[in-house]
MARVO-377617 format. One record per residue (C-alpha): x negated, y negated, z; residue number from 1. Coordinates in steps of 0.1 Angstrom, whole numbers, plus 5000, padded with zeros to 4 digits. Each point is the difference from the previous one (the first is absolute). Layout:
N
X / Y / Z / NUM
...
//
This chain:
156
6820 / 0262 / 4541 / 1
4981 / 4992 / 5032 / 2
4990 / 5028 / 5024 / 3
4995 / 4977 / 5030 / 4
4963 / 4999 / 4996 / 5
4999 / 4984 / 4965 / 6
5000 / 4962 / 5002 / 7
5010 / 4991 / 4964 / 8
5035 / 5001 / 4986 / 9
4999 / 5030 / 4976 / 10
5037 / 5000 / 4992 / 11
4996 / 4990 / 4964 / 12
4986 / 5018 / 4970 / 13
4964 / 4990 / 4993 / 14
4997 / 4982 / 4966 / 15
4963 / 4991 / 4996 / 16
4971 / 5022 / 4989 / 17
4966 / 4998 / 4984 / 18
4999 / 5001 / 4962 / 19
4981 / 5032 / 4990 / 20
4983 / 4981 / 4972 / 21
4988 / 4968 / 5017 / 22
5006 / 5006 / 5038 / 23
5019 / 4968 / 5004 / 24
5031 / 5001 / 5022 / 25
5032 / 4998 / 4980 / 26
5037 / 5006 / 5004 / 27
5012 / 5036 / 4993 / 28
5031 / 4986 / 4982 / 29
4978 / 4984 / 4973 / 30
4999 / 5015 / 4966 / 31
4964 / 4989 / 4994 / 32
4971 / 4988 / 5022 / 33
4999 / 4963 / 5000 / 34
4962 / 5000 / 5002 / 35
4989 / 5025 / 4974 / 36
5032 / 5007 / 4981 / 37
5000 / 5038 / 5006 / 38
5033 / 5017 / 4999 / 39
5014 / 5010 / 5034 / 40
5014 / 5035 / 5005 / 41
5029 / 4993 / 5024 / 42
5000 / 5034 / 5017 / 43
4962 / 4999 / 5006 / 44
5002 / 4964 / 5011 / 45
5027 / 5007 / 5027 / 46
4979 / 5030 / 5013 / 47
4969 / 4978 / 5001 / 48
5020 / 4972 / 5017 / 49
5012 / 5024 / 5027 / 50
4965 / 5013 / 5006 / 51
4985 / 4964 / 5002 / 52
5028 / 4991 / 5024 / 53
4992 / 5029 / 5022 / 54
4962 / 4992 / 5000 / 55
5008 / 4963 / 5008 / 56
5023 / 5011 / 5029 / 57
4973 / 5024 / 5013 / 58
4974 / 4971 / 5000 / 59
5025 / 4977 / 5017 / 60
5008 / 5025 / 5027 / 61
4963 / 5007 / 5007 / 62
4994 / 4963 / 5002 / 63
5028 / 4996 / 5026 / 64
4986 / 5030 / 5019 / 65
4966 / 4985 / 5001 / 66
5013 / 4966 / 5013 / 67
5021 / 5018 / 5026 / 68
4969 / 5020 / 5011 / 69
4980 / 4968 / 5004 / 70
5025 / 4989 / 5027 / 71
4988 / 5028 / 5023 / 72
4972 / 4979 / 5016 / 73
5026 / 4972 / 5006 / 74
5023 / 5024 / 5019 / 75
4970 / 5015 / 5018 / 76
4989 / 4966 / 5012 / 77
5036 / 4991 / 5011 / 78
4998 / 5029 / 5024 / 79
4977 / 4979 / 5022 / 80
5021 / 4968 / 4999 / 81
5021 / 4994 / 5031 / 82
5038 / 5001 / 4995 / 83
4998 / 5015 / 4965 / 84
4978 / 5030 / 5006 / 85
5030 / 5023 / 4996 / 86
5007 / 4986 / 4965 / 87
4963 / 5006 / 4991 / 88
5001 / 5036 / 5014 / 89
5033 / 5009 / 4983 / 90
4988 / 4984 / 4967 / 91
4966 / 5017 / 5001 / 92
5013 / 5035 / 5008 / 93
5029 / 4996 / 4976 / 94
4977 / 4991 / 4971 / 95
4976 / 5028 / 5010 / 96
5028 / 5024 / 4996 / 97
5019 / 4983 / 4971 / 98
4971 / 4993 / 4976 / 99
4989 / 5036 / 4996 / 100
5036 / 5010 / 4993 / 101
5002 / 4972 / 4974 / 102
4967 / 5012 / 4985 / 103
5014 / 5036 / 4997 / 104
5032 / 4987 / 4984 / 105
4979 / 4979 / 4976 / 106
4978 / 5030 / 4991 / 107
5030 / 5023 / 4994 / 108
5017 / 4974 / 4978 / 109
4970 / 4989 / 4979 / 110
4973 / 5027 / 5001 / 111
5013 / 5016 / 4968 / 112
4991 / 4969 / 4980 / 113
4971 / 5006 / 4977 / 114
4985 / 4968 / 4986 / 115
4968 / 4981 / 4996 / 116
5016 / 4967 / 5011 / 117
4974 / 4984 / 5023 / 118
5026 / 4984 / 5022 / 119
5017 / 5033 / 5006 / 120
4967 / 5018 / 5007 / 121
4992 / 4972 / 5026 / 122
5034 / 5004 / 5015 / 123
4996 / 5038 / 5003 / 124
4966 / 4995 / 5017 / 125
5015 / 4974 / 5024 / 126
5028 / 5023 / 5011 / 127
4975 / 5029 / 5004 / 128
4977 / 4978 / 5022 / 129
5030 / 4988 / 5020 / 130
5012 / 5036 / 5005 / 131
4966 / 5009 / 5014 / 132
4993 / 4968 / 5020 / 133
5032 / 4996 / 5019 / 134
5001 / 5035 / 5016 / 135
4964 / 4995 / 5011 / 136
5010 / 4967 / 5017 / 137
5030 / 5019 / 5016 / 138
4976 / 5026 / 5014 / 139
4974 / 4976 / 5013 / 140
5023 / 4972 / 5014 / 141
5030 / 5020 / 5012 / 142
4995 / 5037 / 5004 / 143
4963 / 5000 / 5012 / 144
5006 / 4973 / 5027 / 145
5032 / 5018 / 5012 / 146
4981 / 5034 / 5003 / 147
4971 / 4982 / 5017 / 148
5023 / 4985 / 5025 / 149
5015 / 5034 / 5008 / 150
4965 / 5015 / 5004 / 151
4989 / 4972 / 5023 / 152
5033 / 5003 / 5020 / 153
4994 / 5038 / 5004 / 154
4965 / 4995 / 5014 / 155
5012 / 4976 / 5028 / 156
//
């Protein structure tokens, strides 16, 4: 079931997993691996399929978060375009607030996964960098100019 931040449709039971014998992706309903012929333990296969599905969803969510974060410069630039500057300002500030919340939700949902999957480790690193980068941008481009404006106004 989707939580509002997850993009993929997760309303079905996952059915694919990696064969423990040959690491090829096979259907959990199979009785034997179609690549190496190893017998499939249905219970272990379903658990592995669920785990693989969760890892894939974490990677997908992190990818969408990265793409969304890359729109920050677009909205920042729109702030200086006549007639649509309000759209740029609202989009920029909205993303600066929404993306860290999304990163926290991602972290709470997927941080317990222990794996050596390279894609998942990359996704985890991406979310960590986003969670650090976006608040820094918020401070430098929103909070600091606001406080600087107040200080300048007080000295006049």
